[in-house]
N, C-alpha and C positions, 0 to 999 in steps of 0.2 A: 704880106701884111695881114694881120688879124682884123677881120671886119666885125663890127658890132651893129646891133639893130637899134631902133629908136629908144628902146627901153634899157639900153646899156648892156644887155646880155650878148655874149659873143655869138656870132653867126657861124653855125656848123652844118655839115651835111648829115642827114639822117636817112636811113632806110627803114621803112615800116614793112614788116613781112606779114602779109595777109590783107586782102582787100575787102574784108567783111566790114560790118558796122563798127567793130572795135578799131580796126585799122584806120578807117576813114575818120573816126572821131579823133584819134590820136594825131593823125596827119593834120587835121583841121586845127587842132590846138597848138601844135608845133609851128605851123605856118603863122598862126596868130601871135606867136612869140618871136617871130622874125627869123625862123629857121628855114634851111634849104632842104626840102623833103621830097623823097621818092617813095612810092609805094609799089610793092611787088606782090602780085597775085598769081597763084599757080594755075588757076582756071582761065579759060579764054575770056571770061567776063568778070566784072567786079560783083561783090555782094556776098560771097560765101553762102551761108545758110539763108540769106535773104534774096539770093539771085532768082531770076525769073526764067521761064521757058515758054514755048508755044504748045498749046493744047488745042488741036483743031485750028480754028481761026482766031483763037484767044491767046493773048500773051498775059500770063499771070505768074504769081509766085510758085516756085517749086515746092516749098513747104508753107504751111499756113501761118499767117501773121495777122494780128489785129492791133489797133491802138486803143488804149483805155483813156478815159477822161483824166485819170490820175497820172498818165505818163508824161510828166512835165518836161523831162530832159529830151525825150523824143520830140515833143511838140515844139520845144525851143529850136531844135535842129530844123524841123519842118518850117518854122517861122523864118528862120535865117535864110532858107533857100526858096522862100516865097510860096510854100505849099500848105501851111498850117490852116489857112482860112478856107481851103478847099475840102477839108475832111468832111465826109458824110458820116453822121452819127446815127446809129440804129439801136433800138432797144431789142435785146435778144432773149431767147428762151433756152432753157436747159432741159434735156431729156435723159431718161435712164432706160436701159434695156435690162429688165430683170424678170426672171421667171418666164421667159419667152414672150414678154409683153413690152411694148413701148409705152413708157410712162412719162408724164410731165412733172418736173420738179423745179418750177420757175418762180415760185413764191412760197410764202410761209404756209398758206392753206394747203397747197399741194404737198408740201413737205410733211405736214401733220397727217396727211391721208396716205402716205407712202406705204403701199400694201405689204412689201416684204418684211416690214418691221412692226413690232408691237408698239403700243403707245409709249411704254417706258423706254424701249429701245430708240424710238424717234426722239424723245426728249433728251436722252443721254447723248445721242449723236449731235443734235442741235446744240446742246450745252457744250460739247467738246469744240465744235466749230467756233462758237461765240467766245469761249475761254481762250482758244488759240489766237483769236483776233485781238485780244487784249494784252497778250504777252509782249513785253518790250525787250526783254533780254533773251536773245536766241541762244546765247552761249550755253546756258544750262540745259537747254533741249538737245544740244549737240552731243551731250554726254549720255543720252538715253536712246535706246533703239526705238524706232517708230512703232514697232509692234507693241513693245512694253508700254509705251506712253498711251497709245490708242486703246489698248485693252483696259488700262487703268481708268481712263476717263469715259470711254464709250461703252465699256462692258464687252463681254465675250460675244453676245448676240449680235450687236451692231458691227463689231469688228469682223466676225466671220461672214456676215451677210453682205456687208457693204465695203468696209475698209480693205479687207484682205483681197477680195477680187480686184478692186481698183489698184491696190499696190502691186499685185502680180501682173496686171495688165500693163502697168507703167514701167515696172522695174524688174519683172521676172523674179527669180530667186534672190536677186541682189537686194530685195527689200529687207532681207534678214540682217544685212550689214549697214542699212541706212538709218540715219539718226532722225529723231523727232523734229529736227529743224527743217526737214524736207516738207512736212505737212504744214508747219508754221509759215513757211515762205509762201506756199500756194494760197493758204487761207488769208494771210495778210494782204496779198496783192488783190484778191477779189473783194475783200472788205474795203480796201482803200478805193477801189473802183466804184463800189456802191455808194460810199460816202460822197464821192465826187459827182455822182450821177443821180441824185435825188432818190436813193434806195433802189435804183433800177440798174440792170446790167446794160450799160451803154457802151457799145463797141463802135470803132470807126475805122475808116480806110481812106486812103488818098486815091482818087480816081486814076486808074492806070497802074495801081499797085506799086510794089517795090521796084519794078522796072523803071517807072517814072521817077520815083524818089532817088534811086541810085544814079540815073542819068543826070538829073539836075544837080545832085550833090557833087558828083565828080566834075561836072561842067563848072560849077562855082569854084571848087578848089583848084581846078586846072587854071582858071583865070587868075587865081591868086598865086600861082607858081608851082603847084603840085605837078610832079612828073609821075606818070602812070606806066607800069610795066605789067601787062597781062601775059598769060601762058609762060610765067617765069618762076617756077618753083626754086626755092633756095636749097641748095644741097650742102653747103658748108659755110660757116662763119669762123674765121681765125684771126688772131691778133697779128698786126703788122710787125715784122721783125725789127724794123729800124725806127720805131717810134709809136705814138698813139695812133689809133685808128683800127679799122677792121676790114679785112679782105673778104668779100662775099662772092661765092661761086654759085652760078645758076645751073639748072639742069642741062642747058645747051653747051656748057663749058665756059661761057663768058664769065669774067670776073670784074668786079668793080670795088673801089675802095670808098668807105664811108667813115665819118668820125664816130657815128653811133648807129646802133641797130636796135629796134624794138620789135620783138617777135610776138605776134598775137595768135599764132597757130596753136593747135592742140599740144598739150604738155609733152606727150611722148615724142612728138615730132620735133619739138624744140630740143629735147635731149639728144636726138640723133643729128641735129644740124650743127651743133657746136661741141666739138670733141674736147675743147679746152675747159669746159665746165668741170667742176670737181666731181668725184665719184658720188659724194653725198647729194649734190645738186641733181645729178642725173638720176639717181635712184628715187629721189623725191618726185621728180617730173614723171618718171616712168611708172611710179606707184599709183598715180591718180587714175582711178577707174572712171570710165565714161559710159554714158548711155549712147547707143547708136540708134538709128531709125531706118526702117524701110517704109516709105510713104507713097501710096498711089494717089495720083490726081485723076479724077474721073469727070469728064464733061458729059452732061446728060441733057436729054430733051425735056425731062420733067424732074421736079425735086423729089427727094426721098422722104424728108420729114420737115416739120416746122422748127426744128431745134438746131441752133448753131452747133452745139456739142451734144452728142448722145453718149453718156458714160455707160460702160458695160460691166455688169456684175455676173452675167452668166459665163461660167468658165470655159464652156465649149467654144465660145467665139474667139477666133485667133486674131483679134484686133484690139488695139488699145481704146479706140473710140471711133465714132463716125462724126466727121466735121462737115457740116453743110454750109460751106462758105457763102453760098448765094442767099442765105438768110440775112447776110450783112451786105454783101456786094450786090449792087443793083444788076439783075440779070439782063435787063433790056439795054442799059447804057454801057455796061462793062463786059458782058459775057455773050453778046450777040443773041440775046433772047434765050440762052441756055442756062444750065445750072452746074455749079462746080462743087464737087465733094472730094474731101481728102480722107484716105483710109490708112492711118498710121499704125505701125507696130513698133514700139520701143523695145530695144534689146540691149543687154550688156555688150560692150565693144568687142568681146571675144566670142560672141554667140554665132554659131554656124548659120543661123537664120538670116544674118545680114548678107549672106552670099547666095540666098535663094534666087533662082532665075526669075526674070520678069514674067515669063509665061506661067510659072508655077504660082507666083504670088498673085497674079491676075486671076487665075482660076480659083485660088483660095478665097480671094475677096468676093468674086462674083457669086460663087456657090454659097458663101456665108450670107451675103445680102439676100439671096433668094430664100434662105431659111428665116432670116430675121423679118423680112418685109414680104408678105404674101403677094403684094401688088408689084413687086420689083421685077422688071424684065430686062434681059440683056439687050433686047432690041432698043432700049432706051439709051444705051451707051453710044456716044458719038466718038469719043477718044479716051484712051487709057494709057497712062505713062507711070513708070515707077522710078522714084528718086531714092537714093541711099546716102547716108552719112554715117561714118563709123564713130566720129567724135562730135557729139551734139552737146551734151551737158555733163559736167563732172558730177559724179555721185556724191551726195552729202553723207559720207560715212561717219561712224562714231569718231568724235574728236577731230573732225576733218580740218578745222582751221589750224590746229597745232602741227599738222603734217605738211602744210603747203610749202613749196619751194619759194625762195625769195624772188621778188621782182628785180631788185638790183643784184645782179649776179657777180660772181668772182672775176668774171672777164670784164675789164674796164670798157665801158661804153656799150655793153650788151645787156639788154633788158628783156625779161620774160614776163610779159603782161598779157594775160588772156582771160576768158570768161571763167576759168577755174577759180579765179580769185573772188567771184561773187559769193558773199557770205550772208548777206542780209536780205536775200530774195531768191527767187528762182530765175532760171535763164529766160530772158526775153529781151527785146531790142532796147527798151528803156533802161533796164538794169545794166546792160552791156555798155550803153553810152555813159551812164552815170559812173560806172567803174572806170572806164577809160579816162574820163575827166578827172576823177578824184585821185587815182593812183599816179597819173602823170604829174599832177600838181603836188602831191604829197611825197612821192618817192623818186620818180624818174628825174624830174626837173631839178630838185635840190642836189641830187647826186651829180647831175650834169654840170651845174654851176660850180660845184666844189672842184670837179676835175678840170673844168675849162680854165681855171686860174693858172694851171701849170702846163696843160697839154698844148702842143702846137697843132693847129688844125691840119687836116689832110690836104687842103688846098695849098697851104704854105709848103708842106712836104713835097707836093708834086711840082711846085715851082722851083724848089731848091736845086 
């Protein structure tokens, strides 16, 4: 007999593939709609890119994350699980490494004194950033290359000295295919943060980091009925022969049947997991280019600099930036009196650098720091670990939104919803949560309700 929830919607079984922030948000909202939800994560722990690990005696995030005052959707989640009031807010500073020197660019006065640029170049650079922050329609920027747009507004001098090194550090040669919407998204996020923070860069964190957030979130959802499967990569999703529903096979060979599946993993992986997608759907999923990252976490006895982020314009430096997390996270209460630094290098998903050995990347990082900071010593390093992710963020290429695959696929009950569908911002936890909520409400749920009027649920089929 078909069961309905209190809102009148039929109760069905759902599998959410991927236990990152997107998967958890979708699972939470489906449970809130009275659905029976299981979440499958390929890793041994939940969290995806927000998962944590141990560095020395410290447990903290594998990749760097902060909360902005303007991150309203993330803060709603933290409030729901009882952690929002515990956020520690800190005013941060921004540095630049340019011309072999470490420079501060944390306020307008420092910006106007920025040595690598002439006064005209500084004004044009500042004008570009201000103009980008006021643009409301990102779609027209999507039709322009980021290089063409930045050269037009900042001029060749500022572009060559600042923008080009930063673009190469973040995107490699893929910057040539990237649209101007990429810069707009980054600028809009930081301006929004400053508007919410009295013109200051106020970043926050929950004590215990994402390890604590994820544990609490999963605990709350489990109490509401969520079933969690870790170390459970999905290898195939196929339609049931004798009716509605989907048979899902996991890496260990086990199969389970669900009424619906929402896959939140990287687009190329979605294409490989469901062979019944059309050739057009598969080609669109596989065509999405991603940025990957190699990111070192380094636990130190002493800090390197007073800047949360040090942007790098000297092209000899093989790092995207230096992230001094302990300028935000309290070293005494959270890091055992030590300091935490991240050393990321973003690369296109097919770049051989993503396969560089841990030892080689460690030596590259340490020798680079010795050149950048004359006071840096390897004796200061307590622990050093390297994390990798091949699929971090989809590249915002020219006309990107017109090339996206549909969320509601041709396979009934199978939905492909991941961070590649972020169009009005850059990849971060708040945008991911926002996307999951919006697309579930606007696309997944209406399609489910339309199908549920005629589909017999898997539970009824299994009883028959």
